[in-house]
C-alpha positions as CSV (number, residue, x, y, z in Angstrom):
1,M,-37.7,70.0,-147.4
2,L,-40.0,72.3,-145.4
3,L,-40.5,69.4,-143.0
4,N,-37.1,68.7,-142.6
5,N,-36.4,72.2,-141.7
6,I,-39.2,72.2,-139.0
7,L,-37.8,69.2,-137.2
8,R,-34.4,70.6,-137.4
9,F,-35.7,73.9,-135.6
10,F,-37.4,71.7,-132.9
11,I,-34.4,69.4,-132.2
12,I,-31.9,73.0,-132.0
13,V,-34.8,74.1,-129.3
14,A,-35.0,70.7,-127.4
15,L,-31.0,70.4,-127.5
16,T,-30.6,74.0,-126.1
17,G,-32.8,73.1,-123.4
18,W,-30.9,70.2,-123.0
19,V,-27.4,72.2,-122.3
20,A,-29.2,74.4,-120.2
21,A,-30.3,71.3,-118.1
22,C,-26.9,70.2,-117.7
23,T,-25.5,73.1,-115.9
24,G,-28.4,73.1,-113.7
25,I,-27.3,69.8,-111.4
26,G,-27.9,70.1,-107.8
27,P,-30.4,70.9,-105.4
28,G,-32.2,73.9,-107.3
29,S,-32.6,72.0,-110.5
30,T,-35.9,70.8,-111.1
31,L,-35.6,69.7,-114.8
32,F,-34.7,66.3,-114.6
33,R,-32.1,63.9,-113.5
34,S,-31.0,61.2,-115.4
35,S,-27.7,58.5,-115.4
36,S,-25.7,60.1,-118.1
37,P,-25.6,62.8,-120.7
38,R,-26.7,60.5,-123.2
39,E,-29.8,59.5,-121.3
40,E,-30.8,63.2,-120.4
41,Y,-30.2,64.0,-124.2
42,G,-32.4,61.4,-124.9
43,Q,-35.3,62.5,-122.2
44,S,-34.8,66.1,-124.0
45,L,-35.9,64.5,-127.2
46,K,-39.2,62.9,-125.7
47,Q,-39.9,65.9,-123.9
48,A,-40.2,67.9,-127.3
49,K,-42.1,64.8,-128.5
50,L,-39.2,64.3,-131.1
51,D,-39.2,60.8,-130.0
52,R,-42.6,60.6,-132.1
53,T,-40.7,61.4,-135.2
54,A,-38.6,59.1,-137.4
55,L,-35.3,60.7,-136.9
56,G,-35.7,60.8,-133.2
57,S,-37.4,57.4,-132.8
58,D,-34.6,56.0,-135.1
59,W,-31.6,57.8,-132.8
60,L,-33.0,56.0,-129.5
61,A,-33.5,52.6,-131.2
62,A,-30.0,52.5,-132.8
63,G,-28.9,53.0,-129.0
64,D,-30.5,50.3,-127.8
65,R,-29.3,48.2,-130.8
66,A,-25.9,49.0,-130.1
67,L,-25.9,47.1,-127.2
68,R,-27.5,44.0,-128.5
69,D,-25.4,43.9,-131.4
70,S,-22.3,44.8,-129.7
71,L,-18.7,43.5,-131.5
72,R,-16.1,42.0,-129.5
73,I,-12.5,43.5,-129.4
74,T,-9.2,43.4,-127.4
75,V,-7.5,46.3,-125.8
76,P,-5.6,48.1,-127.0
77,Y,-7.9,48.9,-130.4
78,R,-8.8,51.6,-132.4
79,E,-10.8,51.7,-135.5
80,S,-12.6,54.4,-137.4
81,G,-15.9,54.8,-139.2
82,Y,-18.6,56.9,-140.3
83,F,-22.0,58.8,-139.2
84,S,-24.6,60.7,-141.7
85,A,-27.0,63.3,-140.1
86,S,-29.4,61.6,-142.4
87,R,-29.4,58.5,-140.5
88,A,-29.4,57.5,-136.7
89,F,-25.6,55.6,-135.5
90,A,-24.6,54.1,-132.8
91,V,-22.0,51.3,-132.4
92,G,-21.4,48.8,-129.6
93,Y,-17.8,47.2,-128.6
94,R,-17.7,44.2,-126.3
95,L,-14.3,43.6,-124.2
96,D,-13.2,41.7,-121.0
97,A,-11.7,44.4,-118.3
98,Q,-10.1,43.5,-115.0
99,R,-10.1,45.1,-111.8
100,G,-7.1,47.0,-111.5
101,D,-6.9,48.2,-115.2
102,K,-7.8,51.9,-115.9
103,L,-9.1,52.1,-119.5
104,L,-8.9,55.3,-121.9
105,I,-11.7,55.8,-124.3
106,R,-11.0,58.4,-126.4
107,V,-13.4,59.7,-129.8
108,E,-12.1,62.1,-132.1
109,T,-14.2,63.5,-135.0
110,Q,-14.0,64.9,-138.1
111,G,-16.7,67.0,-139.8
112,Q,-17.8,70.6,-140.8
113,K,-19.2,71.0,-137.5
114,S,-18.3,69.6,-134.2
115,A,-20.2,66.5,-133.0
116,Q,-20.9,65.9,-129.6
117,V,-20.2,62.1,-128.7
118,F,-21.8,60.1,-126.1
119,I,-19.7,57.1,-124.5
120,D,-21.5,55.3,-122.2
121,V,-19.8,51.6,-120.4
122,F,-22.3,48.8,-119.2
123,A,-21.6,45.8,-117.2
124,L,-22.9,42.9,-118.6
125,E,-24.7,41.2,-115.9
126,S,-26.4,38.5,-117.9
127,R,-27.5,37.5,-121.5
128,D,-30.2,40.2,-121.6
129,R,-29.3,42.8,-118.7
130,V,-26.9,45.2,-118.6
131,S,-26.2,48.2,-116.1
132,L,-24.4,51.4,-116.5
133,V,-21.4,51.8,-114.6
134,A,-19.5,55.1,-116.4
135,S,-20.3,58.0,-119.0
136,S,-18.2,60.8,-120.5
137,K,-19.0,64.3,-119.9
138,A,-21.4,66.1,-122.0
139,D,-18.7,68.6,-122.9
140,T,-15.6,65.8,-123.8
141,N,-15.0,62.7,-125.9
142,V,-12.7,61.3,-123.6
143,L,-13.6,58.6,-120.8
144,A,-10.8,57.4,-118.1
145,W,-12.4,54.4,-116.5
146,E,-11.7,52.0,-113.8
147,P,-13.5,48.8,-113.7
148,R,-14.4,47.8,-110.2
149,R,-15.4,44.0,-111.1
150,T,-13.9,41.8,-113.6
151,Q,-15.9,40.8,-116.1
152,T,-17.3,41.5,-119.4
153,Y,-18.4,45.2,-120.3
154,L,-20.0,46.9,-123.5
155,I,-18.7,50.5,-124.8
156,R,-21.5,52.4,-126.7
157,I,-20.2,55.3,-128.8
158,Q,-23.4,57.5,-130.2
159,P,-23.3,61.0,-131.8
160,E,-26.0,63.6,-131.5
161,L,-28.5,64.2,-134.1
162,L,-28.0,65.9,-137.2
163,R,-24.2,65.5,-137.3
164,T,-22.1,64.3,-140.2
165,G,-18.9,63.1,-140.1
166,R,-15.8,60.2,-139.5
167,Y,-14.8,59.4,-136.2
168,T,-11.9,57.7,-134.4
169,I,-12.0,55.6,-131.8
170,S,-9.4,54.2,-129.5
171,I,-9.3,52.3,-126.4
172,T,-5.7,51.7,-124.5
173,R,-5.5,50.3,-120.8
174,E,-2.9,51.6,-118.3
175,P,-2.5,50.6,-114.6
176,A,-5.0,52.1,-112.1
177,L,-2.3,52.6,-109.4
178,A,1.2,54.4,-109.7
179,F,4.4,51.8,-109.6
180,P,5.4,51.5,-105.8
181,V,9.1,51.6,-106.5
182,Q,11.1,54.4,-107.4
183,G,12.8,53.8,-110.7
184,R,11.1,50.3,-111.3
185,D,8.1,48.9,-113.3
186,S,6.2,45.6,-113.1
187,R,8.9,44.0,-115.2
188,Q,10.8,43.9,-111.8
189,I,8.3,41.5,-110.0
190,S,9.7,38.2,-109.1
191,S,7.3,36.4,-106.8
192,F,3.7,36.8,-107.8
193,F,0.4,36.5,-105.9
194,G,-0.8,33.0,-104.6
195,V,2.7,31.3,-105.0
196,P,2.8,28.6,-101.9
197,R,5.1,29.8,-98.9
198,D,6.3,27.8,-95.8
199,G,5.9,24.3,-97.6
200,G,2.4,25.2,-98.8
201,R,0.9,26.4,-95.5
202,R,0.2,29.7,-96.6
203,R,-0.2,31.4,-100.0
204,H,2.1,34.8,-101.1
205,E,-0.7,37.7,-100.6
206,G,0.9,40.3,-102.6
207,V,4.0,40.7,-105.1
208,D,7.8,41.0,-104.2
209,I,9.6,44.1,-106.1
210,F,13.6,43.6,-105.8
211,A,15.6,46.9,-105.6
212,P,18.8,48.0,-103.7
213,K,18.6,48.8,-100.0
214,G,17.3,52.6,-99.6
215,T,15.7,52.7,-102.8
216,P,12.2,54.9,-102.2
217,A,8.8,53.0,-101.7
218,L,6.2,55.4,-103.2
219,A,2.5,56.0,-102.4
220,S,0.7,54.4,-105.4
221,V,-2.6,56.2,-104.2
222,N,-3.6,59.7,-103.1
223,G,-4.5,58.6,-99.3
224,I,-3.8,58.0,-95.4
225,V,-1.3,56.3,-94.0
226,S,-1.8,53.9,-91.1
227,G,-0.6,50.7,-89.4
228,V,3.2,52.2,-89.4
229,G,4.9,49.6,-87.0
230,T,6.5,46.1,-87.0
231,N,5.4,42.5,-87.6
232,Q,7.3,38.9,-87.6
233,L,6.6,38.5,-91.4
234,G,6.5,42.1,-92.9
235,G,9.0,43.5,-90.6
236,N,9.0,47.3,-90.8
237,V,5.6,47.8,-92.6
238,A,2.8,50.4,-93.0
239,F,-0.7,50.5,-94.7
240,L,-2.0,53.4,-96.8
241,T,-5.9,53.4,-97.3
242,D,-7.3,54.3,-101.0
243,T,-10.9,55.4,-100.2
244,E,-11.9,55.7,-103.8
245,R,-11.1,52.4,-104.4
246,N,-12.3,50.9,-101.1
247,I,-8.7,49.2,-100.7
248,R,-5.7,49.2,-98.5
249,L,-2.0,48.7,-99.6
250,Y,0.5,47.1,-97.6
251,Y,4.1,47.8,-97.9
252,A,6.3,45.2,-96.1
253,H,10.0,44.8,-95.2
254,L,10.9,48.4,-94.9
255,D,14.5,49.4,-94.0
256,R,12.7,52.4,-92.4
257,W,9.8,54.6,-92.8
258,N,9.3,58.1,-93.9
259,V,5.6,58.6,-92.9
260,A,3.7,58.3,-89.4
261,N,0.0,57.1,-88.6
262,G,-2.5,59.4,-89.8
263,Q,-0.2,61.2,-92.4
264,R,-2.1,62.2,-95.6
265,V,0.0,61.6,-98.7
266,V,-0.4,62.0,-102.7
267,V,0.7,59.8,-105.3
268,G,4.6,59.6,-105.4
269,D,5.4,60.8,-101.8
270,T,8.0,58.5,-100.2
271,I,6.0,55.5,-97.7
272,G,9.7,54.3,-96.7
273,F,12.8,52.5,-98.0
274,I,13.5,49.2,-99.6
275,G,14.9,46.7,-97.0
276,N,15.0,43.2,-96.0
277,T,13.4,43.2,-92.2
278,G,11.0,40.7,-91.1
279,N,11.2,37.0,-92.9
280,A,13.1,38.5,-95.6
281,R,16.5,38.8,-93.9
282,T,17.9,35.9,-95.9
283,T,16.7,37.3,-99.1
284,G,17.9,40.6,-101.0
285,P,16.1,43.5,-100.6
286,H,12.7,44.0,-102.0
287,L,9.2,45.4,-101.4
288,H,6.2,43.1,-100.4
289,F,3.9,45.0,-101.7
290,G,-0.2,44.0,-101.5
291,I,-3.7,45.2,-101.8
292,Y,-6.7,44.2,-99.5
293,G,-10.2,45.2,-99.8
294,F,-12.2,46.5,-97.0
295,S,-14.4,43.3,-97.2
296,E,-13.0,40.8,-99.6
297,G,-9.4,40.0,-98.2
298,A,-6.2,39.8,-100.1
299,T,-6.4,40.5,-103.9
300,D,-4.0,40.3,-106.6
301,P,-2.1,43.7,-106.9
302,L,-0.6,43.0,-110.3
303,P,-3.3,44.3,-112.4
304,F,-3.1,47.3,-110.9
305,I,0.5,48.1,-111.2
306,R,1.4,46.2,-114.4
307,L,2.8,48.3,-117.6
308,G,0.2,49.4,-120.1
309,R,0.0,47.8,-123.2
310,G,0.9,50.9,-125.2
311,P,-1.0,52.9,-127.8
312,A,-3.6,51.2,-130.5
313,R,-1.4,50.5,-133.6
314,Q,-4.2,49.1,-135.9
315,V,-3.7,50.8,-139.4
316,L,-7.2,52.6,-140.3
317,P,-8.6,52.4,-143.4
318,N,-8.8,55.2,-146.1
319,P,-11.3,57.5,-145.4
320,A,-12.6,57.5,-149.1
321,R,-13.8,53.8,-148.4
322,L,-15.9,54.4,-145.6
323,G,-19.8,54.2,-147.1
324,D,-18.4,52.1,-150.1
325,S,-20.4,49.2,-151.6
326,V,-18.1,46.0,-151.6
327,R,-18.7,42.2,-152.5
328,V,-17.4,39.0,-151.3
329,L,-14.2,38.1,-153.4
330,A,-13.8,34.4,-152.5
331,A,-16.1,31.5,-152.9
332,R,-17.4,31.5,-149.2
333,S,-16.0,34.1,-146.5
334,A,-16.9,34.6,-142.8
335,L,-18.4,37.4,-141.0
336,R,-17.2,37.4,-137.8
337,F,-18.0,38.6,-134.2
338,S,-14.3,40.4,-133.6
339,P,-11.6,41.6,-135.8
340,T,-9.6,38.3,-135.9
341,A,-9.0,35.2,-137.7
342,D,-10.4,32.9,-135.0
343,A,-13.2,35.2,-134.0
344,P,-16.9,33.6,-133.9
345,I,-18.3,33.3,-137.1
346,V,-21.5,35.4,-137.4
347,R,-22.6,34.4,-141.2
348,E,-21.2,32.5,-144.1
349,L,-21.5,34.7,-147.1
350,P,-21.1,33.6,-150.6
351,K,-19.4,35.1,-153.4
352,A,-20.5,38.6,-154.9
353,T,-22.4,39.3,-151.9
354,A,-23.1,42.7,-151.3
355,L,-21.7,44.8,-148.3
356,T,-20.9,48.4,-147.0
357,I,-17.9,49.2,-144.9
358,I,-18.9,51.3,-142.3
359,G,-15.9,51.1,-140.3
360,G,-13.2,49.2,-138.5
361,T,-9.5,48.8,-139.9
362,E,-7.6,48.4,-142.9
363,A,-6.9,44.5,-142.5
364,W,-10.5,44.4,-140.8
365,P,-13.2,46.2,-141.9
366,R,-16.5,46.6,-140.4
367,V,-18.9,46.1,-142.7
368,E,-23.1,45.9,-142.8
369,L,-25.4,43.6,-145.0
370,S,-28.3,45.0,-146.6
371,D,-30.5,43.3,-143.5
372,G,-28.6,45.4,-141.2
373,Q,-26.4,42.4,-139.5
374,V,-22.9,44.1,-138.9
375,G,-19.6,42.2,-138.4
376,Y,-15.8,42.0,-139.3
377,M,-14.5,40.5,-142.4
378,A,-10.8,40.2,-143.3
379,G,-9.9,43.0,-145.5
380,S,-8.3,40.5,-148.2
381,T,-11.5,38.5,-149.0
382,L,-13.2,41.9,-150.3
383,E,-13.0,43.9,-153.3
384,N,-14.9,47.4,-154.9
385,A,-18.2,46.5,-156.3
386,T,-17.3,48.9,-159.2
387,R,-16.3,46.3,-162.0
388,P,-19.2,44.7,-163.5
389,L,-20.0,41.0,-163.0
390,Q,-21.9,40.8,-165.9
391,R,-24.2,42.5,-168.4
392,L,-27.9,41.9,-169.1
393,T,-30.6,43.6,-171.0
394,L,-33.7,44.1,-169.6
395,T,-36.3,42.2,-171.1
396,E,-39.5,44.2,-169.6
397,P,-40.0,47.6,-167.6
398,T,-37.7,47.1,-164.3
399,N,-38.3,49.0,-161.1
400,L,-34.8,50.0,-159.6
401,L,-35.2,49.7,-155.5
402,D,-33.0,51.5,-152.9
403,A,-32.9,48.4,-151.1
404,A,-32.9,44.8,-151.2
405,D,-36.5,44.6,-150.2
406,P,-39.8,43.8,-152.0
407,S,-41.2,47.0,-150.2
408,A,-38.7,49.2,-150.9
409,A,-39.1,52.6,-152.3
410,T,-38.5,52.6,-156.2
411,I,-35.6,55.0,-157.5
412,T,-36.6,54.8,-161.2
413,T,-38.0,52.7,-163.7
414,V,-35.6,51.5,-166.2
415,P,-37.4,50.9,-169.7
416,V,-37.4,47.6,-171.7
417,G,-34.4,46.9,-173.6
418,S,-32.1,48.8,-171.4
419,A,-28.5,47.5,-170.6
420,V,-27.5,47.3,-166.9
421,E,-24.3,45.7,-165.1
422,V,-24.7,43.5,-162.2
423,L,-22.4,44.7,-159.5
424,A,-23.3,42.5,-156.6
425,T,-26.1,40.1,-155.1
426,V,-28.0,39.4,-151.8
427,G,-30.6,36.5,-151.7
428,T,-32.7,37.1,-154.6
429,F,-31.8,40.6,-155.4
430,Q,-28.9,42.2,-157.5
431,L,-27.4,45.2,-157.1
432,V,-27.3,46.8,-160.8
433,R,-26.1,49.9,-162.4
434,A,-28.0,51.4,-165.0
435,A,-27.7,54.3,-167.7
436,K,-26.0,57.6,-166.0
437,G,-24.3,55.5,-163.3
438,V,-27.6,55.0,-161.5
439,T,-27.4,52.2,-159.1
440,G,-30.2,50.4,-157.4
441,W,-31.6,46.8,-156.5
442,V,-33.5,44.5,-158.6
443,V,-35.5,41.0,-158.2
444,R,-32.7,38.8,-160.0
445,L,-32.9,38.7,-163.4
């Protein structure tokens, strides 16, 4: 107990220094510079030599393991879980994101003490290499992030040390840009990027959004207007430069303009009014809306302005089940990489295999095996490990272990002649309940 209190004291001292460091960002700061609040926090542990303690080193290792063992999800998604002050915790999620998306990652925690949660996003560059692309601020558990490339990303969630609580993570997607036609949304797009034009001699380099003549065409970003003028294809056109994303927005077939070259506009300002000038004179009034990168040319505008998919609606598990020991109910069940029935299988598990629910949803709990393997299992394939599978009488004194491992610590020694109840199995070990409800692992009896 004394050793734990000393460790807590040094951690508090280290964290106090970390908070002070977070306020010293700028030319006068000489403490350290790191790529994210989580890395700064980890650096403070190292400076206080807490990385040499079991708890500190476990915290750093848990963050690395969460990236290697990340589980795949699709957006929108939410799940809940539990973290304990006595055990280092981190969880990783893998998802595919597209340039033009805007992802909102929110982590809510419940516990006796408030908990700082670090949210980091990494681009999966190769099988064994990731690069940090976004992090939440040190004083918030929310991160709004826009991927700059279409690829696979990893999201890591990790609470600070010495905190216990439940968490709920939700990830939703919205368009990165505001819709460019007043009173309309992506359901009014009727011609898409890449469609052949002029008998296949060229491709459509934007999307067409139909609306009555005179409907305002709106600024989708804060930026500077340029290229106000007329050309043969687009008729009355204007460009809007977005330096934050390194793109130019193209408004064509306008009936008339409402801006001038060099004018600064903000989201929602009127660029012009819908018409059918240029080569659209034989069609109904509409806005041709295009996006051009500063170096890569035309890109599909649809991901930037399409409707979001709404809030995550997965039903969360009963909080009382988090941390529960459960067992496989079916003859054989699949531990999966994602919370879906068609996800890749991580491992096939035989009946009565012991698991611990560490998070997930009601339909797809996220579970952990005794060897640390984590994955998702269909809730219908699991049952609580409370009803005994069989009752046995010990024929010799037996050590009750705290893990399914021959080197695990002994909880107690159960004397010969004692009755035990078998609750679940893992390989050559059985989870048993002895007198007074004490549970632990024994070599298969």
